[in-house]
Each structure stands twice: as structure tokens, then as C-alpha cells.
N, C-alpha and C positions, 0 to 999 in steps of 0.2 A: 407208535411212530414218533420220532423226534420232532419237537416244536420247530416249525420252519422259521419262526421269528427269533430263535435263539442265535446269539452272536458266537458261532463256532466256526472253526476252519472248514469243517465238512459242509456246513450250510453255505459258507462263502463260495466253495467249489460248485455247489449245486446252483447257486444264484448266477455265477459266472457262465454256467452252461445253459441257463434258462430253464432248468428243471423245476425250480421253485421260484416264486415271485420275490421281488425285492421287499425288504421289510417296509412296513407302512411308514414308520418314522423316517427311514432313509428317503423314501419317495417324496415326502413332504418337506424335507430339509433343503432350504435354499439359502445360500450364502449371500452376503451383500454384493459380492462380485457378480454372482449369478443374476441377482436382481437387476443390477445396472445393465448387464449385457442384454437381458430380456427386454428391458424398457427401450434401450437404444435400438435394438433390432425392430421393435414394434413401431417406432416413430421415425426411423431413418429416412423413409421416403417422404415423410410429411414435414420434416424440420428444415428442409432446404439446405442441409449440410451444416447447420449451426449446432454447436455443442450445447447440450441441454444445461450444462453447468453454468453457461453464460446467459441463459434465458431469464427474462423477468417473469413475474408471476402471471401477468396477462398473457404472455406468450405460451406458458405452460397450460393455461386454461384453454387457449385456442387449440392447442394440440390435443388436449383431452377430448374436446368435442368431436374430433375427427377419428378417434380410435374405435376399433371394434370392441364389442362387449367383452370378448375374452381378454383383451389387453387392459381393460379399465382398472381392474383390481391391482395389477402389478404397477401400472402407471400411478395410481393414487398413492401407493406406498412411497414411490420416488418423489412424487409431488409434495407429500408431507415433509420429507427430508429436506427438499429444496426450500420450502417455505420457512423451515426452521433456520436454515443457513442465511436466508435473506433477512430474517428478523434479527439474528445475531449481528449481521453486518450493519443493520440499521441502528442497533443499540450502540455500536462502537462509533458511529458517525455523529458525534455529539459536538463537534467544534465547527470547522468550515470557515472560520474567519480569523483575522489577526487582531489580538487584543493588546492594548497598551497597558503595561504594568509599571508600578513604582517600586522603590526599594522595599517598602513595607509589604508589597504583594509577593516578593520574590520567593520566600520560603513556602508560602501556601501554593502558589501557582506553579512553581518549578520543582522544588525538593519534595513537596508533598502532593504532587499532582495525582497520584494514585498508582496502584499496581499495574504494571504493564503499559502505562501511558507514556508515549514518546513526546517530549517537549522540545521544540525548536525555537530558540530565543535569538532575536536580532538586537544587538546593541548598536545604536546609530546616532547620527546627528543630521538634522534636516538640511544643514548648510553644506553637506558633503555630497556631491553628485553620485558617487558610487553607492552611498547609502540609500539614496532615492531609488536607484536602479534595483538594488536587492530588495528594498521594501516593496516595490511594485511586483517583483517575482514572488515574494512571500504571499501576497494576496491571491495570486493565481494558484500557487501550490496549496495554500490552505483550503481553497474551494475544491481542489482536485483530490486532496487527501484529508477528508474531514475526520478521520480517526486519530490523526495526530494533532497535537496542540501547538499552534503557531503563535508566538508572542513577540512583542517588540518593546524596547525601552530606551529612552534617550540616555546616552552614556553618563552625562552629568547627574542624572537622577538616579540611575541604577548603580553606577560605580564611580564615586567621586574621584577626580583627578585622573581619570582614565585617558591615556594619550590619544589624541586625534589620529596619529599615524596608525593606530591599531583598528581604526574604523573603516568599513564595517567589520564587526565581529559576530560570528554565529556560534552559539553554544548549543550542543545537543545533549539532552538528558533522558534517562529512563530509570524508573524506580529510584529516583533521587540521586543517581550517580551520573557524573558527566562522562559521556561516551566519546565525544569528539568536540574539537573547537577549531574554527577557521578564523584566524586573526589577520586582519588587514587585507587590502585589495589584492596583493600578489598571490596570497594563498587561495583566494577565491577565483582568480583568473583575470583580474583587472577589469577595465571598462568594456572589454570584449565579451564578458560573461553573458551567456544566454540563459533563458529560463530552463531549457532542457539540460544544460550543463549543471546548473544548480540542483535540479531534480536528481540527476545522476549522483552528484556528490553526496546528497542527503540519503539517497537510497543505499549507498555503500556503508553508511553508518548504521543502517537498520531503522532509521526514523520513519521512512515511508517505503512502500512497495511499488516500485515504478513498473510501468508497462514498456519502458524503453528496452530494446533488445541488447543495447550496448552503449558505451560512452559516445556522446554526440561528437561529430567532427569539430575541430577547433574553428571558431568563428573567424571570418575574414578580418584582417587587421583594421582597426578603427583609425582611419587617416585623420579625421577631424580631431579625435582625442589626442592623437600624437602631435598634431599641429599646436593644439592648445598648450600641451605640456612644453613643447619647444619654445613657444612664445613666452611662457611664464619664466623659463630659464633665461631667455634673452633679456626680459625686463629686469630680472634680478641682477644681471650683469651690468645693465645700464645704471641701476641704482648704486652699485658698488663704485662705478666710475665717477 
């Protein structure tokens, strides 16, 4: 009699008709996709609709406590995979703040930041209001996206004779190469710029992975800023007279 475990066309026909059982190795073979489906089916009623890929470790532990014994082995395999993903994410989250650098730090902190490290550098002056606004957003975004390196440097320290009209300037680097630059208030959106808008601009460069679903709506016109600019122009005219 022919070995039923042999991989032949005849045996395939017999297996399809249920005359001989499936090969043992076929029965035990489970793909990663099968594994995920099995686990999701097992915990669907217990997870309250939350995607397991978004769960923290303690949430996975709570789910595991509620599983039946038959589901535990399958769930444990998924849990190990998820723990590894969380560890990798934690290793990447090594920044989370905005560091001040000098010209001497530039090559080390920017050009030699490391393979795959995104660097976002703000060139600014404390006396320029728009720079203060962007600097404030930098601290918020640095905390939100700790895998990216956020830096700042005073223009006169970083780039001698850099024109004030170009401030603030944002340089985006990765692997030592400049990927994008935003020069001056107009390119950043002016004094109406919001943190979400800056987040979206940086996400388009690849520097951060935003959770925003699309570009934020344009902010309402800043009447006060407009008045200040108008008053400045008026004063200049008076001086000329």
C-alpha cells in the first residue's frame, strides 16, 4: 500500500475526499496569519473591541487571565511577539526632549546622529516671537515623538551672519543628509501656525509618524498679530516723515 504521507497527486485526491487523513506536518503547520486570526477570535469578546496591536503589556496580561486553557498557548505566542514589538519601540524612544547645541556639536549631533535617526533642528533667536512659538511646539512634539531627535541652536552660534529674516528655520536630517528645510515665517505658516500644523509638516518629511488623519484646518486669522504688524508699518512711516 502506498504511504499516505507521501506528497503525490493521488494522495492529494484521497485527502480531498476524506479517504486518508491529512499529513501530520500539514495539520500542525500554522502560518503567522492563522495565528493572529486564532488569537483575535479567542479574545474578541474580552477585548471590548480594542485592537490587540494597540494594547499595552498589562492589558495583554489581563486578557490572558480570562482565556480558556485551550487558547492560552496560542495567545502566549502572540504575547511574546507583542512584547518584542514593545521592547523595540522602547529602545527607539531615546530622546523625548529638545537639546541646545553649538556649532561644535553640529556634526556629532546632526550629521553623525546614527543610522535611521531623524533629526529636527530649529535655528532661532529668543528675541523673535515666531521663534518662541515654534520652540514651544518643539517641546510638545519632542515629548510626543521620542524616537526623533529634536534640537535647537541660536542662529548666531550655529550659523554666523545668518539673516534674521530667515528665522525661524527648521532643518530636517536623516542619515546625515538634509531631507527638508523650512526657512522663515512664511514657509512655516506665519504667526497663525498651530502645533498640529507643524506636526503635519514634519510628518510629510518622514521625520515623525503622525496620528493625524489629514492636514489640520487653517487656523483663524490672528487679528492681534495683524494689528501689531500694521502698527509697526505705521510707526516706520512716521519716522520717515
